[in-house]
N, C-alpha and C positions, 0 to 999 in steps of 0.2 A: 557091492554096495555095503554089505555088512562089515567088510574089512575096513572100509573108509570110516564108518561110524566108530568102530573099535579103536582105530588109530586116533581119531579126533577126541574121543572120550579119555583115552590114556594120556594124550598130550595135555588136555585140559586139567586133568588131575595132577600131572607133574608141575604145571604152572602154578596151580593152587598151593600145592605142598611146598614149593620152593620160593614162594613170594615173600619178600621181607615186609611187604605192606600188610600181610595177614596178621602179624603180631600187633600192629598198631590198632587195628580195628576189631580184634577178636574178643576184647573185654566187653562185658555186658553194657557198661555205661557208654562206651564209644559206639557199640552197635545200635543202642537205642537212640542215640543222637542221629545216626544215619537213618534209622527207620523214621524218625520224626521229619527229617529233611525230605525223605522219599514220600512220606504221606503229604507233606506240604506241597510238593511238586505235583502230586496227583490232584490235590485240591485246586491248584492253579489251573490244571487242565479242565477240571469240572467247572470252575468259575469262568473260564474262557467260553464255555458253552452258553452260560448265562449272558455274557457279553453279546454273543451272536444273536441269541433270542431277542434281546432287548434292542439292539442297534441295527440288525441286518434288515435290508440290504444297504450297506454303505461302505465307503472306503475306510471310515473310522473303525467299524466293526472288524473288517479284515485286518487292518494294521494292528489294532490292539490285540486281537486273537493271535496273530502270527508272532507278535512279540512275546505274549504269554506262553505260547506253545514252544518257542525256541528256548526260553529260559527253563521251562519245566522239563523239556526233553534233555537238555544239557545236564541239569541236576540229576535226573533219573538215570542217565547213562553212568555218571560218576558213582552215584549211590549204589546202583545195581552191581557194578563191577566190584566195588569195595565190599559189599555185603556177600557176594559170592565167595570172595576170598576169606572173609571173616567166618562164614559158616562152613568152610571147606567144601563148597560146591554141593551141598545137600539137595538143593532144588535145581542145580544146573547140570547135573550128571545123571545119566540113566541109572535106574535102580540096580541093574545087575553089577554095577561097579561100586556099589556101596555095601557097607557091612549091615548087620541086622539092626543095630541101633540107628544108623543113618537112614535106613529104609523106613523105620518107624517114624522118625522125624519128618521125612519127606511125605509120608502118607498123612501124618497129622497136619502138616502145612497145607497140602492140597485139599484136605477135607475142610479145614477152617476157611481157606480162601474160597472154596466152592460155596460155603454157607454165606460168606460176606458178599460174594458176587450175586447170589440169589437175592439177597436183601437189596442190593443196588438195582437189580432189574425190577424187583417189585416196586421200589420207590419210583422208578421211571414209568412203570405202568400206571401207578396212581397219579403221578404228575401229568401224564398224557390224558388221563381221564378228567382231571381237573381243568386241563388246558382246553379241552373241547367244551365250548360254551353253548348255551341255548338249547340243550337237549338234542343237538344234531349228532349224527353218527360219523361226521367227517371231522378231520383234524387238519388245520392249516399249519404246516410246518415249513419254515424257511429251508429251501434246498441247500443253503449255505451251511446248515446245521448237520446234514447227513454224514459227510466225510469226517468232520471233527468229532462227531459223536461216536462213529465207528473206531476212530483212532484212540479216543479216550477210553472206550470200553476195552479195547485191545491192550492198552497200557495198564489199565487196572487189573484185567484178568491175568496178565503176564507177571505183574509185579507183586500182587498180593501174597502169593505163597512165600516168596522170599522175605517180604516185610514181616509177615506173621512168624515165620520160623526164626528170623533174626531177633525179634522181640522176645520170643519164648526161650531160646537157648540159654542154658546156664553158662557161667564162666568156664572156660576150658581149664583142665588141670595144668598146674605149672610145668613148664618144660624142665627136662633133666639138665639142660645146659645152664640154667640160672643158678 
């Protein structure tokens, strides 16, 4: 099993290093544009949850949410792939394949994303408390909300480290080929 992980990580690093797309997105301005696009896609996922809360159960809620979900996931896949290339795989490669500087960047990205995810979860707890009305200890949640909420939390949790690291990274040094 360990041998398979090793081969996979080395193959991923080779693809990242040899990709011509990496040069296009490695500048700070271009990376930040991608981060904004990724953040907007995450906001679309979260807005889709509001659509479900407001309109569920109905066919309109399902159709609107699925459309929003499809657009957001398509954008997130593109943005995630390009940002992995632009950051040289800092958050996509296991730590043992990174140098010290990259390990520090990876740790900083995960720590910042952990803090932001904690804030998101705290906001959800407050909203759930406000949603329960009349002093009852029960909360009426549309069952149509459960799976989309889990998917949105998963996408947020998985994407935030890369978005944070992509925003923070300085411009790479110029290549010797230029």
